[in-house]
MDAnalysis code that builds the backbone (N, CA, C; Angstrom):
import MDAnalysis as mda
import numpy as np

u = mda.Universe.empty(252, n_residues=84, atom_resindex=np.repeat(np.arange(84), 3), trajectory=True)
u.add_TopologyAttr("name", ["N", "CA", "C"] * 84)
u.add_TopologyAttr("resid", np.arange(1, 85))
u.add_TopologyAttr("resname", ["MET", "GLU", "THR", "LYS", "ILE", "GLU", "LYS", "VAL", "LEU", "LYS", "ILE", "LEU", "GLU", "GLU", "GLU", "ILE", "VAL", "ALA", "ALA", "GLU", "GLY", "CYS", "THR", "GLU", "PRO", "ILE", "ALA", "LEU", "SER", "TYR", "ALA", "ALA", "ALA", "LYS", "ALA", "ARG", "ARG", "ILE", "LEU", "GLY", "ALA", "ILE", "PRO", "ASN", "LYS", "VAL", "ASP", "VAL", "PHE", "LEU", "SER", "GLY", "ASN", "ILE", "ILE", "LYS", "ASN", "VAL", "LYS", "SER", "VAL", "THR", "ILE", "PRO", "ASN", "SER", "GLU", "GLY", "MET", "ILE", "GLY", "ILE", "GLU", "PRO", "ALA", "ILE", "ALA", "MET", "GLY", "MET", "HIS", "SER", "TRP", "LYS"])
u.atoms.positions = np.array([
    [8.327, -40.590, -7.657],
    [8.623, -39.518, -8.597],
    [7.548, -38.423, -8.472],
    [8.005, -37.167, -8.393],
    [7.087, -36.036, -8.263],
    [6.363, -35.769, -9.575],
    [5.095, -35.428, -9.449],
    [4.349, -35.019, -10.636],
    [4.663, -33.554, -10.921],
    [4.256, -33.085, -12.085],
    [4.481, -31.678, -12.437],
    [3.774, -30.755, -11.451],
    [2.560, -31.114, -11.069],
    [1.804, -30.286, -10.123],
    [2.518, -30.228, -8.781],
    [3.035, -31.337, -8.315],
    [3.767, -31.355, -7.041],
    [5.017, -30.490, -7.118],
    [5.704, -30.526, -8.264],
    [6.893, -29.683, -8.444],
    [6.522, -28.199, -8.412],
    [5.443, -27.866, -9.113],
    [4.988, -26.472, -9.136],
    [4.593, -26.020, -7.735],
    [3.841, -26.842, -7.021],
    [3.434, -26.495, -5.656],
    [4.640, -26.328, -4.741],
    [5.633, -27.173, -4.903],
    [6.853, -27.070, -4.091],
    [7.569, -25.744, -4.366],
    [7.671, -25.383, -5.635],
    [8.313, -24.109, -6.000],
    [7.527, -22.937, -5.423],
    [6.202, -22.976, -5.561],
    [5.378, -21.890, -5.024],
    [5.527, -21.762, -3.516],
    [5.559, -22.879, -2.805],
    [5.724, -22.845, -1.347],
    [7.059, -22.225, -0.947],
    [8.093, -22.454, -1.747],
    [9.422, -21.910, -1.448],
    [9.546, -20.437, -1.813],
    [8.858, -20.020, -2.860],
    [9.060, -18.679, -3.407],
    [8.074, -17.627, -2.914],
    [6.875, -18.013, -2.549],
    [5.867, -17.028, -2.145],
    [6.015, -16.733, -0.658],
    [6.286, -15.474, -0.355],
    [6.420, -15.036, 1.035],
    [5.611, -13.754, 1.225],
    [5.277, -13.460, 2.450],
    [4.540, -12.232, 2.756],
    [5.395, -11.011, 2.438],
    [4.758, -9.957, 1.963],
    [5.471, -8.709, 1.699],
    [5.942, -8.105, 3.010],
    [7.142, -7.570, 3.017],
    [7.725, -6.966, 4.219],
    [8.077, -5.506, 3.957],
    [7.106, -4.730, 3.630],
    [7.344, -3.313, 3.414],
    [7.272, -2.948, 1.945],
    [6.976, -1.723, 1.667],
    [6.938, -1.232, 0.296],
    [7.031, 0.286, 0.331],
    [6.939, 0.887, -0.820],
    [7.158, 2.330, -0.912],
    [6.013, 3.166, -0.349],
    [4.787, 2.650, -0.362],
    [3.652, 3.467, 0.073],
    [3.733, 3.901, 1.532],
    [3.944, 2.985, 2.499],
    [4.029, 3.469, 3.881],
    [5.244, 4.364, 4.106],
    [6.314, 4.101, 3.384],
    [7.505, 4.940, 3.520],
    [7.218, 6.336, 2.974],
    [6.473, 6.415, 1.882],
    [6.106, 7.721, 1.323],
    [5.245, 8.512, 2.301],
    [4.304, 7.833, 2.968],
    [3.476, 8.517, 3.969],
    [4.320, 9.001, 5.139],
    [5.233, 8.159, 5.605],
    [6.109, 8.551, 6.716],
    [6.976, 9.738, 6.334],
    [7.504, 9.711, 5.123],
    [8.359, 10.810, 4.670],
    [7.560, 12.111, 4.583],
    [6.361, 12.039, 4.008],
    [5.526, 13.243, 3.893],
    [5.175, 13.793, 5.271],
    [4.877, 12.905, 6.214],
    [4.552, 13.346, 7.577],
    [5.763, 13.981, 8.249],
    [6.933, 13.385, 8.061],
    [8.154, 13.943, 8.646],
    [8.459, 15.315, 8.052],
    [8.278, 15.437, 6.760],
    [8.520, 16.719, 6.089],
    [7.528, 17.774, 6.587],
    [6.257, 17.385, 6.756],
    [5.242, 18.319, 7.261],
    [5.600, 18.790, 8.663],
    [6.028, 17.871, 9.505],
    [6.425, 18.258, 10.870],
    [7.592, 19.240, 10.829],
    [8.546, 18.976, 9.977],
    [9.708, 19.871, 9.892],
    [9.278, 21.268, 9.445],
    [8.409, 21.332, 8.467],
    [7.938, 22.630, 7.970],
    [7.123, 23.356, 9.034],
    [6.260, 22.623, 9.744],
    [5.425, 23.228, 10.791],
    [6.218, 23.582, 12.042],
    [7.291, 22.856, 12.281],
    [8.088, 23.089, 13.479],
    [7.539, 22.417, 14.721],
    [6.474, 21.629, 14.576],
    [5.859, 20.928, 15.709],
    [4.979, 19.805, 15.177],
    [4.622, 18.896, 16.066],
    [3.699, 17.827, 15.690],
    [2.282, 18.398, 15.715],
    [1.540, 18.311, 14.614],
    [0.183, 18.868, 14.599],
    [-0.783, 18.039, 15.446],
    [-1.865, 18.662, 15.875],
    [-2.899, 17.958, 16.641],
    [-3.701, 17.002, 15.774],
    [-3.804, 17.310, 14.480],
    [-4.612, 16.516, 13.565],
    [-3.941, 16.483, 12.202],
    [-4.056, 15.346, 11.527],
    [-3.518, 15.206, 10.173],
    [-4.620, 14.653, 9.279],
    [-4.921, 15.343, 8.202],
    [-5.866, 14.845, 7.200],
    [-5.061, 14.407, 5.985],
    [-5.321, 13.217, 5.505],
    [-4.633, 12.727, 4.309],
    [-5.663, 12.349, 3.256],
    [-5.334, 12.596, 2.024],
    [-6.183, 12.256, 0.892],
    [-5.368, 11.330, 0.003],
    [-5.802, 10.074, -0.096],
    [-5.027, 9.042, -0.780],
    [-5.855, 8.348, -1.848],
    [-5.167, 7.832, -2.850],
    [-5.853, 7.031, -3.866],
    [-6.194, 5.658, -3.293],
    [-7.129, 4.993, -3.920],
    [-7.504, 3.648, -3.497],
    [-6.338, 2.681, -3.536],
    [-5.464, 2.829, -4.527],
    [-4.302, 1.937, -4.625],
    [-3.344, 2.127, -3.460],
    [-3.095, 3.357, -3.069],
    [-2.195, 3.590, -1.937],
    [-2.814, 3.045, -0.663],
    [-4.098, 3.280, -0.463],
    [-4.770, 2.755, 0.733],
    [-4.653, 1.242, 0.778],
    [-4.925, 0.585, -0.338],
    [-4.851, -0.877, -0.410],
    [-3.445, -1.363, -0.080],
    [-2.440, -0.733, -0.655],
    [-1.063, -1.178, -0.443],
    [-0.575, -0.909, 0.971],
    [-0.925, 0.226, 1.543],
    [-0.489, 0.540, 2.903],
    [-1.132, -0.417, 3.904],
    [-2.366, -0.812, 3.642],
    [-3.071, -1.698, 4.576],
    [-2.648, -3.156, 4.455],
    [-1.805, -3.484, 3.477],
    [-1.475, -4.891, 3.268],
    [0.000, -5.221, 3.459],
    [0.799, -4.270, 3.932],
    [2.226, -4.555, 4.141],
    [2.672, -4.103, 5.522],
    [3.707, -4.740, 5.995],
    [4.305, -4.366, 7.270],
    [5.208, -3.159, 7.059],
    [5.116, -2.187, 7.940],
    [5.947, -0.991, 7.859],
    [7.343, -1.350, 8.359],
    [8.375, -1.071, 7.567],
    [9.736, -1.396, 8.002],
    [10.082, -0.729, 9.339],
    [10.793, -1.442, 10.185],
    [11.264, -0.953, 11.492],
    [10.133, -0.536, 12.427],
    [8.979, -1.190, 12.320],
    [7.833, -0.818, 13.156],
    [7.395, -1.925, 14.105],
    [8.157, -2.975, 14.189],
    [7.793, -4.135, 15.011],
    [6.455, -4.726, 14.583],
    [6.216, -4.762, 13.280],
    [5.045, -5.439, 12.740],
    [3.803, -4.604, 12.530],
    [3.897, -3.295, 12.667],
    [2.703, -2.457, 12.485],
    [2.309, -2.378, 11.013],
    [1.005, -2.230, 10.796],
    [0.445, -2.128, 9.452],
    [-0.580, -1.001, 9.455],
    [-0.590, -0.182, 8.408],
    [-1.658, 0.796, 8.272],
    [-1.197, 2.222, 8.055],
    [-2.182, 3.042, 7.726],
    [-1.945, 4.451, 7.422],
    [-1.527, 5.216, 8.671],
    [-2.267, 5.038, 9.755],
    [-1.993, 5.798, 10.974],
    [-0.582, 5.550, 11.518],
    [-0.145, 4.294, 11.644],
    [1.221, 4.085, 12.141],
    [2.288, 4.654, 11.205],
    [2.056, 4.569, 9.899],
    [3.037, 5.107, 8.950],
    [3.193, 6.611, 9.142],
    [2.077, 7.311, 9.302],
    [2.127, 8.761, 9.499],
    [2.707, 9.100, 10.868],
    [2.282, 8.378, 11.892],
    [2.792, 8.641, 13.245],
    [4.299, 8.440, 13.315],
    [4.797, 7.399, 12.672],
    [6.246, 7.173, 12.691],
    [6.986, 8.329, 12.030],
    [6.435, 8.844, 10.940],
    [7.062, 9.983, 10.284],
    [7.021, 11.235, 11.137],
    [5.898, 11.481, 11.773],
    [5.754, 12.664, 12.630],
    [6.738, 12.653, 13.795],
    [7.031, 11.493, 14.305],
    [7.886, 11.389, 15.484],
    [9.340, 11.075, 15.157],
    [9.693, 11.057, 13.877],
    [11.058, 10.667, 13.526],
    [11.950, 11.829, 13.134],
    [11.389, 12.944, 12.718],
    [12.211, 14.053, 12.216],
    [12.831, 14.816, 13.369],
    [14.118, 15.118, 13.238],
    [14.806, 15.891, 14.285],
    [15.176, 17.248, 13.766],
])
């Protein structure tokens, strides 16, 4: 017979999974894509000013459709190269 702790651990093992994307990297990609569209070209340099919370969240999740990339730079690069 399972103890309460074993039941709780079993539930946690089934329910806790790694995050697979969130709004922060998508927001960076969107802003970069919009900037490229407004500029009409990919800029040579991009400076971003972010809150600590956004930095923390972008560095801890996988960017959707990126083959596993994580971070600020890939999120911005994907946005810069995605707008047509």
